[in-house]
C-alpha positions as CSV (number, residue, x, y, z in Angstrom):
1,M,70.2,-41.4,173.8
2,G,68.6,-44.5,175.3
3,V,68.7,-47.9,173.6
4,D,66.6,-51.0,174.5
5,E,66.8,-54.6,173.3
6,N,64.8,-53.9,170.1
7,N,65.0,-50.2,169.1
8,Q,66.9,-47.0,169.4
9,L,65.1,-43.7,170.1
10,L,65.7,-40.7,167.8
11,P,68.1,-38.2,169.3
12,Y,65.5,-35.4,168.9
13,A,62.9,-37.3,170.9
14,R,65.2,-37.0,174.0
15,R,65.1,-33.2,174.1
16,E,63.4,-32.0,177.2
17,D,61.2,-29.6,175.2
18,F,60.0,-32.2,172.7
19,H,56.8,-32.8,174.6
20,V,55.9,-29.3,175.6
21,G,52.2,-28.8,176.2
22,R,52.2,-25.2,177.2
23,A,54.5,-22.3,178.1
24,T,54.5,-23.3,181.8
25,D,56.4,-26.5,180.9
26,L,59.4,-24.4,180.0
27,S,61.5,-21.8,181.9
28,G,63.5,-18.6,181.2
29,K,63.6,-17.1,177.7
30,R,62.1,-20.2,176.2
31,K,59.1,-19.9,178.4
32,L,58.7,-16.2,177.4
33,F,59.0,-17.0,173.7
34,Y,56.5,-19.8,173.9
35,R,54.1,-17.6,175.9
36,L,54.3,-14.9,173.1
37,L,53.4,-17.6,170.6
38,E,50.4,-18.6,172.7
39,I,49.2,-15.0,172.5
40,L,49.6,-14.6,168.8
41,P,46.6,-16.6,167.4
42,G,44.0,-14.9,169.6
43,L,45.6,-11.5,169.1
44,A,45.5,-11.9,165.3
45,S,41.8,-13.0,165.3
46,W,40.7,-10.2,167.7
47,T,42.7,-7.6,165.8
48,T,41.0,-8.6,162.6
49,L,37.5,-8.5,164.0
50,L,38.0,-5.3,165.9
51,G,39.8,-3.8,162.9
52,V,36.8,-4.4,160.6
53,I,34.6,-2.6,163.2
54,L,37.0,0.4,163.6
55,L,37.5,0.6,159.8
56,S,33.7,0.6,159.3
57,I,33.4,3.6,161.7
58,Y,36.4,5.7,160.5
59,Q,36.9,4.5,157.0
60,P,33.6,3.0,155.8
61,V,34.5,3.2,152.1
62,I,37.7,1.2,152.6
63,A,35.8,-1.2,154.8
64,S,33.1,-1.7,152.2
65,Y,35.6,-2.5,149.4
66,F,37.4,-4.9,151.8
67,I,34.1,-6.7,152.6
68,I,33.1,-6.9,148.9
69,A,36.6,-8.4,148.1
70,F,36.3,-10.7,151.0
71,A,32.9,-12.0,149.9
72,L,34.2,-12.6,146.4
73,Y,37.1,-14.5,147.9
74,W,34.6,-16.6,149.9
75,V,32.7,-17.5,146.7
76,L,35.9,-18.6,145.0
77,K,37.0,-20.5,148.1
78,T,33.6,-22.2,148.3
79,A,33.9,-23.3,144.7
80,F,37.4,-24.6,145.3
81,L,36.4,-26.6,148.4
82,S,33.2,-27.9,146.7
83,Y,35.3,-29.3,143.9
84,H,37.5,-31.2,146.3
85,L,34.5,-32.4,148.2
86,R,32.8,-33.8,145.2
87,H,36.1,-35.4,144.0
88,N,36.7,-37.2,147.3
89,C,33.1,-38.3,147.5
90,K,33.6,-40.1,144.2
91,R,36.9,-41.5,145.4
92,I,35.3,-42.9,148.6
93,R,32.5,-44.5,146.6
94,H,35.1,-46.1,144.4
95,H,37.2,-47.4,147.3
96,M,34.1,-48.9,148.9
97,T,33.4,-50.9,145.8
98,L,37.0,-52.3,145.6
99,D,37.8,-55.8,146.8
100,W,40.8,-54.8,148.9
101,Q,41.4,-58.4,150.0
102,A,41.8,-59.5,146.4
103,M,44.1,-56.5,145.8
104,L,46.4,-57.9,148.4
105,N,46.9,-61.1,146.5
106,G,50.5,-61.4,145.6
107,F,51.7,-59.2,148.5
108,K,53.3,-60.6,151.6
109,Y,51.4,-59.1,154.5
110,Q,50.5,-62.0,156.8
111,H,53.4,-61.1,159.0
112,L,51.8,-57.8,159.9
113,T,50.3,-57.4,163.3
114,Q,47.4,-55.0,163.9
115,V,47.2,-53.4,167.3
116,V,43.8,-51.6,167.8
117,I,43.7,-49.2,170.8
118,L,40.2,-48.3,172.0
119,P,40.5,-45.8,174.9
120,F,37.3,-45.2,176.8
121,Y,36.1,-43.5,179.9
122,K,32.5,-43.8,181.1
123,E,30.9,-44.7,177.8
124,P,28.0,-47.3,178.1
125,A,28.8,-50.9,177.4
126,E,26.4,-50.9,174.4
127,V,28.6,-48.3,172.7
128,V,31.8,-50.4,173.3
129,A,30.0,-53.6,172.2
130,L,28.9,-52.0,168.9
131,S,32.5,-51.1,168.1
132,L,33.9,-54.5,169.0
133,A,31.1,-56.2,167.1
134,A,32.1,-54.3,163.9
135,L,35.8,-55.1,164.6
136,S,34.9,-58.8,164.8
137,R,33.3,-58.7,161.4
138,V,36.2,-57.2,159.4
139,K,37.6,-59.2,156.4
140,Y,41.0,-59.8,158.0
141,D,42.6,-62.5,160.0
142,L,41.3,-61.8,163.5
143,K,44.2,-63.7,165.0
144,K,46.5,-61.0,163.6
145,I,44.6,-58.3,165.5
146,V,45.4,-57.4,169.1
147,V,42.6,-55.4,170.8
148,V,43.7,-53.0,173.6
149,L,40.5,-51.9,175.4
150,A,42.0,-49.2,177.6
151,A,40.0,-48.0,180.6
152,E,40.5,-45.1,182.9
153,A,41.0,-45.8,186.6
154,R,39.1,-42.6,187.4
155,A,36.0,-44.1,185.7
156,G,35.6,-46.5,188.6
157,S,34.5,-50.1,188.7
158,E,31.9,-49.7,185.8
159,A,34.8,-49.3,183.3
160,T,36.6,-52.4,184.5
161,E,33.4,-54.3,184.5
162,T,32.8,-53.3,180.9
163,Q,36.3,-54.6,180.1
164,K,35.5,-58.0,181.7
165,Q,32.2,-58.2,179.8
166,M,33.8,-57.4,176.4
167,K,36.7,-59.7,176.9
168,A,34.4,-62.6,177.8
169,Q,32.3,-61.9,174.7
170,Y,35.0,-61.1,172.2
171,G,38.4,-62.0,173.7
172,E,38.7,-65.5,172.0
173,L,38.1,-64.1,168.5
174,F,41.3,-62.0,168.4
175,G,45.0,-62.8,168.6
176,G,45.1,-60.8,171.8
177,F,42.7,-58.9,174.0
178,L,44.4,-56.6,176.5
179,T,42.6,-54.6,179.2
180,P,44.9,-52.0,180.7
181,V,43.6,-49.6,183.3
182,H,45.3,-46.2,183.1
183,P,46.1,-45.0,186.6
184,A,44.8,-41.6,187.7
185,D,47.0,-38.6,188.4
186,L,50.3,-39.8,187.1
187,P,53.0,-37.1,187.2
188,G,53.2,-34.9,184.1
189,E,49.9,-36.1,182.7
190,M,46.6,-34.5,181.8
191,A,43.5,-36.6,182.2
192,G,42.5,-37.4,178.6
193,K,42.7,-39.6,175.6
194,G,46.4,-39.0,174.9
195,S,47.6,-40.1,178.3
196,N,45.4,-43.2,178.2
197,A,46.5,-44.1,174.7
198,A,50.2,-43.7,175.5
199,Y,49.8,-45.9,178.6
200,A,47.9,-48.5,176.5
201,A,50.6,-48.6,173.7
202,E,53.4,-49.2,176.2
203,Y,51.2,-51.8,178.0
204,A,50.8,-53.6,174.6
205,R,54.5,-53.4,174.0
206,V,55.5,-54.9,177.3
207,N,52.7,-57.4,177.6
208,Y,52.2,-58.6,174.0
209,L,54.8,-57.4,171.4
210,N,57.9,-58.1,173.4
211,P,56.9,-61.5,174.9
212,N,55.9,-62.7,171.4
213,K,59.0,-61.1,169.8
214,I,57.0,-59.1,167.3
215,D,58.9,-56.6,165.2
216,Y,57.7,-53.1,165.8
217,R,58.4,-52.2,162.2
218,Q,55.9,-54.9,161.2
219,T,53.2,-53.7,163.6
220,L,50.5,-51.2,162.7
221,V,48.7,-49.3,165.5
222,S,45.2,-48.0,164.9
223,I,43.7,-45.8,167.5
224,F,39.9,-45.3,167.4
225,D,37.4,-43.4,169.5
226,I,35.3,-45.9,171.4
227,D,32.2,-45.2,169.2
228,T,34.1,-46.0,166.0
229,V,32.4,-48.6,163.8
230,L,34.7,-50.1,161.1
231,Y,33.7,-51.0,157.6
232,P,34.7,-54.6,156.7
233,D,37.7,-53.8,154.5
234,Y,39.4,-51.2,156.7
235,F,42.5,-53.3,157.5
236,N,42.9,-54.6,154.0
237,C,42.7,-51.0,152.7
238,L,45.1,-49.9,155.4
239,V,47.6,-52.7,154.6
240,W,47.5,-52.0,150.9
241,H,48.3,-48.4,151.4
242,F,51.0,-49.3,154.0
243,L,52.7,-51.6,151.5
244,Q,52.4,-49.1,148.6
245,A,53.6,-46.1,150.7
246,E,57.0,-44.8,149.6
247,K,58.1,-44.6,153.2
248,P,55.7,-46.6,155.3
249,L,57.5,-46.1,158.6
250,K,57.4,-42.4,158.0
251,S,53.7,-42.2,157.3
252,S,50.5,-42.0,159.2
253,F,47.3,-43.3,157.6
254,Q,44.1,-41.4,157.8
255,P,40.5,-42.7,157.1
256,V,37.5,-40.4,156.7
257,P,35.5,-40.1,159.9
258,I,31.8,-40.0,159.0
259,F,29.6,-39.1,162.0
260,N,26.6,-41.1,161.0
261,N,26.2,-43.9,163.5
262,N,23.2,-42.2,165.2
263,I,22.4,-39.7,162.4
264,W,18.7,-40.6,162.3
265,E,18.3,-40.0,166.1
266,A,20.4,-36.8,166.3
267,P,18.7,-33.4,166.0
268,A,19.0,-31.4,162.8
269,V,21.6,-29.0,164.1
270,S,23.8,-31.9,165.3
271,R,23.5,-33.5,161.9
272,V,24.6,-30.4,160.1
273,V,27.6,-29.8,162.3
274,A,28.6,-33.5,162.2
275,M,28.4,-33.7,158.4
276,S,30.2,-30.4,158.1
277,S,33.1,-31.9,160.0
278,T,33.0,-35.0,157.8
279,F,33.1,-32.8,154.7
280,W,36.1,-30.9,155.9
281,E,38.0,-34.2,156.4
282,M,37.0,-35.3,153.0
283,I,38.3,-32.1,151.5
284,Q,41.6,-32.5,153.3
285,Q,42.0,-36.0,151.8
286,E,42.3,-34.4,148.4
287,R,45.0,-32.1,149.8
288,P,47.5,-34.5,151.4
289,E,50.2,-31.9,151.7
290,R,47.9,-30.1,154.3
291,M,46.8,-33.2,156.1
292,V,47.2,-33.8,159.8
293,T,46.1,-36.9,161.7
294,F,42.6,-36.4,163.3
295,S,40.7,-38.7,165.7
296,S,40.9,-42.2,164.3
297,H,44.2,-42.9,162.5
298,S,46.9,-45.6,162.0
299,V,50.7,-45.6,162.2
300,S,53.5,-48.0,162.6
301,F,54.4,-49.0,166.1
302,Q,58.1,-48.2,165.3
303,A,57.3,-44.6,164.6
304,L,55.1,-44.3,167.7
305,Y,57.8,-45.9,169.9
306,E,60.5,-43.6,168.6
307,V,58.7,-40.4,169.8
308,G,57.2,-41.8,173.0
309,Y,53.7,-42.4,171.8
310,W,50.9,-39.8,172.0
311,Q,51.5,-36.7,174.1
312,K,50.2,-37.0,177.7
313,N,49.9,-33.4,178.7
314,M,47.7,-31.7,176.2
315,V,44.2,-31.6,174.6
316,S,44.8,-32.2,170.9
317,E,46.8,-35.3,171.1
318,D,45.5,-36.7,167.8
319,S,47.2,-34.0,165.7
320,R,50.2,-33.5,168.0
321,I,51.4,-37.0,167.3
322,F,51.8,-36.1,163.7
323,W,53.7,-32.9,164.5
324,N,56.0,-34.8,166.9
325,L,56.7,-37.3,164.2
326,L,57.3,-34.6,161.6
327,I,59.7,-32.7,163.8
328,A,61.5,-35.8,165.1
329,N,62.0,-36.9,161.4
330,N,63.2,-33.4,160.4
331,G,60.2,-32.9,158.1
332,D,60.4,-36.3,156.5
333,Y,57.0,-37.5,157.5
334,R,53.6,-37.4,155.9
335,V,49.9,-38.4,156.2
336,V,48.6,-40.9,153.6
337,P,44.8,-40.4,152.9
338,L,42.9,-43.7,152.7
339,S,39.7,-42.2,151.3
340,Y,38.0,-45.0,153.2
341,P,35.4,-44.3,155.9
342,V,35.0,-45.2,159.5
343,S,31.6,-44.4,161.2
344,M,31.4,-42.4,164.4
345,D,28.6,-40.8,166.5
346,A,27.1,-37.4,165.8
347,N,26.8,-35.4,169.1
348,A,23.5,-36.1,170.7
349,A,22.1,-35.8,174.2
350,P,18.7,-36.4,175.8
351,S,17.6,-32.8,175.3
352,L,18.3,-30.2,172.5
353,W,19.8,-27.8,175.0
354,L,22.3,-30.3,176.3
355,T,23.1,-31.4,172.7
356,L,23.9,-27.8,171.8
357,K,26.2,-27.4,174.9
358,Q,28.0,-30.7,174.0
359,I,28.5,-29.6,170.4
360,Y,30.0,-26.3,171.6
361,K,32.3,-28.0,174.0
362,Q,33.4,-30.6,171.5
363,H,34.2,-28.0,168.9
364,R,36.0,-25.8,171.4
365,R,38.2,-28.7,172.3
366,W,38.8,-29.4,168.6
367,T,39.7,-25.7,167.8
368,Y,42.0,-25.7,170.9
369,G,44.3,-27.5,168.4
370,V,45.6,-24.0,167.8
371,E,48.0,-24.9,170.6
372,N,49.9,-26.9,168.0
373,L,50.6,-23.8,166.0
374,C,52.6,-22.4,169.0
375,Y,54.4,-25.7,169.2
376,L,55.3,-25.8,165.5
377,L,56.6,-22.2,165.5
378,Y,58.7,-22.9,168.6
379,H,60.4,-25.9,167.1
380,F,60.6,-24.5,163.5
381,R,62.7,-21.7,164.9
382,Q,65.2,-24.2,166.3
383,N,65.1,-27.2,163.9
384,K,67.1,-26.0,160.8
385,S,67.1,-29.5,159.4
386,I,63.7,-28.9,158.0
387,S,63.9,-26.8,154.9
388,L,63.0,-23.2,155.3
389,K,60.4,-23.4,152.5
390,R,58.7,-26.3,154.2
391,R,58.7,-24.6,157.6
392,I,57.2,-21.4,156.1
393,T,54.6,-23.3,154.1
394,I,53.4,-25.3,157.0
395,A,53.4,-22.4,159.4
396,L,51.4,-20.2,157.0
397,Q,48.9,-23.0,156.2
398,Q,48.3,-23.7,159.8
399,A,48.1,-20.0,160.8
400,E,45.7,-19.2,158.0
401,G,43.5,-22.2,158.9
402,Y,43.0,-21.2,162.5
403,W,42.6,-17.5,161.7
404,S,40.0,-18.1,159.0
405,L,38.1,-20.6,161.2
406,T,37.4,-17.9,163.8
407,T,37.2,-14.8,161.7
408,N,35.7,-15.6,158.3
409,P,32.1,-16.6,159.4
410,I,31.8,-13.6,161.6
411,M,33.1,-11.2,159.0
412,L,30.8,-12.7,156.3
413,F,27.5,-12.9,158.2
414,I,27.8,-10.2,160.9
415,L,30.5,-7.7,160.2
416,G,29.7,-7.6,156.5
417,W,27.0,-5.1,157.3
418,A,29.1,-3.1,159.7
419,P,29.7,-0.1,157.4
420,I,26.0,0.3,156.9
421,F,25.3,0.6,160.6
422,L,28.5,2.3,161.7
423,G,29.6,4.4,158.7
424,G,27.8,7.6,159.6
425,R,25.6,10.0,157.6
426,E,28.2,11.0,155.0
427,F,28.8,7.4,154.0
428,H,25.0,6.7,153.9
429,Q,24.6,9.3,151.2
430,T,27.0,7.4,148.8
431,V,26.1,5.0,146.1
432,L,28.4,2.5,147.7
433,S,26.3,2.5,150.8
434,Y,23.3,1.6,148.8
435,N,25.0,-1.1,146.7
436,L,27.1,-2.7,149.5
437,P,24.3,-4.9,151.0
438,I,23.0,-5.9,147.6
439,M,26.5,-7.0,146.4
440,V,27.3,-8.8,149.6
441,R,23.9,-10.5,149.5
442,D,24.3,-11.6,145.9
443,L,27.8,-13.0,146.5
444,L,26.6,-14.9,149.6
445,I,23.7,-16.3,147.7
446,L,26.1,-17.5,145.0
447,A,28.3,-19.1,147.6
448,M,25.2,-20.8,149.1
449,F,24.9,-23.0,146.0
450,G,27.6,-25.0,147.6
451,L,25.0,-26.0,150.2
452,V,23.1,-27.8,147.5
453,I,26.1,-29.9,146.8
454,S,26.5,-30.5,150.5
455,S,22.9,-31.6,150.8
456,I,23.2,-34.1,148.0
457,I,26.5,-35.6,149.2
458,S,25.2,-35.8,152.8
459,M,22.2,-37.8,151.7
460,S,24.5,-40.3,150.0
461,L,26.5,-40.9,153.3
462,I,23.7,-41.6,155.7
463,P,22.8,-45.2,156.6
464,P,19.4,-46.7,155.6
465,R,16.3,-45.2,157.1
466,P,15.4,-47.2,160.3
467,N,12.0,-48.9,160.5
468,G,9.4,-46.6,162.0
469,T,11.1,-43.4,160.8
470,S,9.0,-41.3,158.5
471,R,10.1,-40.7,154.9
472,F,9.5,-37.0,155.5
473,R,12.8,-37.0,157.4
474,Y,14.6,-37.1,154.1
475,V,13.1,-33.8,153.3
476,V,14.1,-32.4,156.6
477,M,17.7,-33.7,156.1
478,A,17.8,-32.0,152.7
479,L,16.6,-28.6,154.0
480,Q,18.6,-28.6,157.2
481,W,21.6,-27.1,155.4
482,I,20.0,-23.7,155.5
483,M,21.3,-23.6,159.1
484,V,24.9,-23.6,157.9
485,P,25.5,-19.8,158.3
486,A,24.3,-20.0,161.9
487,T,26.2,-23.2,162.7
488,M,29.4,-21.8,161.2
489,I,29.2,-18.9,163.6
490,I,27.9,-20.6,166.8
491,F,29.8,-23.9,166.5
492,S,32.9,-23.0,164.6
493,A,33.9,-19.3,164.9
494,I,32.8,-18.6,168.4
495,P,34.2,-21.8,170.0
496,G,37.4,-21.1,168.0
497,L,37.6,-17.6,169.3
498,D,36.9,-18.9,172.8
499,A,39.7,-21.4,172.6
500,Q,42.2,-18.9,171.2
501,T,41.2,-16.3,173.8
502,R,41.8,-18.9,176.6
503,L,45.2,-19.7,175.2
504,M,46.0,-16.0,174.8
505,L,45.1,-15.3,178.4
506,G,46.9,-18.4,179.8
507,R,43.6,-20.0,180.9
508,Y,44.7,-23.4,179.6
509,M,42.0,-26.0,178.8
510,G,41.8,-29.5,180.0
511,F,40.5,-32.5,178.0
512,W,36.7,-32.6,177.8
513,V,35.3,-36.1,177.0
514,T,32.4,-36.0,174.6
515,P,29.6,-38.2,176.1
516,K,28.7,-41.2,173.9
517,Q,25.2,-42.4,174.3
518,R,22.4,-43.8,172.2
519,I,19.2,-41.7,172.2
520,K,16.1,-43.8,171.8
């Protein structure tokens, strides 16, 4: 186990299989076992979908009862999720009204250092500038904030030029403004956010924290996508939760990403998909036992350093860092929900077709997070220090989540009618054949009442209407939620099935960078 002048790494973090990205990183029996785990999610999803079809052909009565039961389950699940969504919406509104700076009176927090890592690739300077402008307006001592604007060498001279411009404009405002350039094609790395962020964190340690003798345990690291716009009280809210946490060094802190920076310019389908993603994160904030870090999040530098930062050889680094921390701490690690928002971009491109392609690719990358399920099952089999109950609970929660993501929308809106079309003449002569579409239709209509709640909540989360934008757009934004059944299939289930199938066949994905641009 290695020791440096400040910290000692956890023994588990030194294992050679701690940062496995895929089966090919292993050898022998461990490689075979991991490869079987990679096959499992896709196999389960395809077996379910094909099973419903085969059941509809050969046992249409059983298939019909299953579909009715499943539709009823969906109604109950929708009601359950809608309850959590409404509750978190109220919590966010409440948190936005609090004076977090005043709440910190009486606490000692001036010693805390905030390291803000902003990895970027080829994003326009105006996108970077908007994020830094918002950061410069936060209600926090800017001299206690260290900005790490992390460029990619493969992005060329434009990225380094953006760094120079931003440092010239904002550098003097903060306690530090670092501009590392992540080298291309380093051994063992995948081109992507994780490798850039890990390089940036180590760069900050060597070039700022150590020279200034700053305690890693008193340093909070926040990593944001480059389009992230902070609300003024973000760091005060973060610090309050850090100081109130039972085990602050064994906790990550998760804000709510609201994809509304460009919501008025984005097409309707993009708005629905973006808000649906926001709603899911809001729901998760009410179920912290299920939470995993996503996109923008904060964590102590000590915890990051102990596990070697974000993983450099995989796609879903934002959630993998949580699983690494959980496993390294033998299950004694958690996510603390902030119920406080950060604003990000909805996916938008110059044309509708290009926007649709980008949304699909983005969600395929997100759903490729199923690779973490394989990683968890692999380590849960070996790490007996985590209680059996906790291992089983987490494994089942994660497996059900990825399975339902890819199968539920297809079963509801497509295969729900399979017995009618595939059941044969004998089944068509039954009363059940006549009643099946009526019952499924009525149950789905009942479930669709959740869309009314979604529409109302979405209207409360959008920024003010820009000048020159018609008031009629409000009507469009309210009615756009009728597209949800289609978006669930096209931009949730199908990308998820695509990602799981690629993993199942060993056609591993690389990291796809979502373009960030402002559509005029």
